[in-house]
C-alpha positions as CSV (number, residue, x, y, z in Angstrom):
1,M,53.4,98.1,81.6
2,S,55.7,97.0,78.3
3,V,57.8,99.9,79.0
4,L,59.0,98.4,82.4
5,L,60.5,95.4,80.3
6,V,63.0,97.9,78.6
7,L,63.5,100.2,81.8
8,I,64.4,97.6,84.4
9,P,67.0,95.8,82.6
10,L,68.3,99.3,81.1
11,A,68.7,100.3,84.9
12,L,70.1,97.3,86.0
13,L,72.8,97.5,83.1
14,I,73.7,101.1,83.9
15,G,74.2,100.0,87.5
16,V,76.3,97.3,86.5
17,I,78.5,99.3,84.4
18,W,78.7,102.3,87.0
19,L,79.9,99.9,89.6
20,G,82.5,98.1,87.3
21,A,83.9,101.6,86.5
22,F,84.3,102.2,90.4
23,I,85.7,99.2,91.2
24,W,88.3,99.5,88.3
25,S,89.1,103.2,89.8
26,V,89.7,102.1,93.2
27,K,91.8,99.2,91.8
28,S,94.1,101.5,89.8
29,D,94.6,103.8,93.1
30,Q,92.4,106.9,91.6
31,Y,91.4,107.7,95.3
32,D,95.1,107.0,96.7
33,D,96.1,110.8,97.1
34,L,92.9,112.8,97.8
35,D,94.9,115.8,99.7
36,G,97.8,116.1,97.2
37,A,95.7,118.2,94.6
38,A,94.3,120.6,97.3
39,R,97.9,121.1,98.7
40,R,99.6,121.5,95.3
41,I,97.1,124.6,94.3
42,L,98.7,126.4,97.6
43,L,102.0,125.7,96.4
44,D,104.1,128.7,94.7
45,D,106.4,126.9,92.0
46,E,107.5,130.3,90.1
47,E,110.9,131.3,90.8
48,K,111.3,135.0,91.2
């Protein structure tokens, strides 16, 4: 039972850290251009 006294706050702390990282990534426009990287792979940039 004493393990729960450690695991519950630890789980809450990890959840808060994850939520903070997610909010930071959204605010810093990490998800701004989701299709750009997928299309860039198809382009051939080499000069022949």
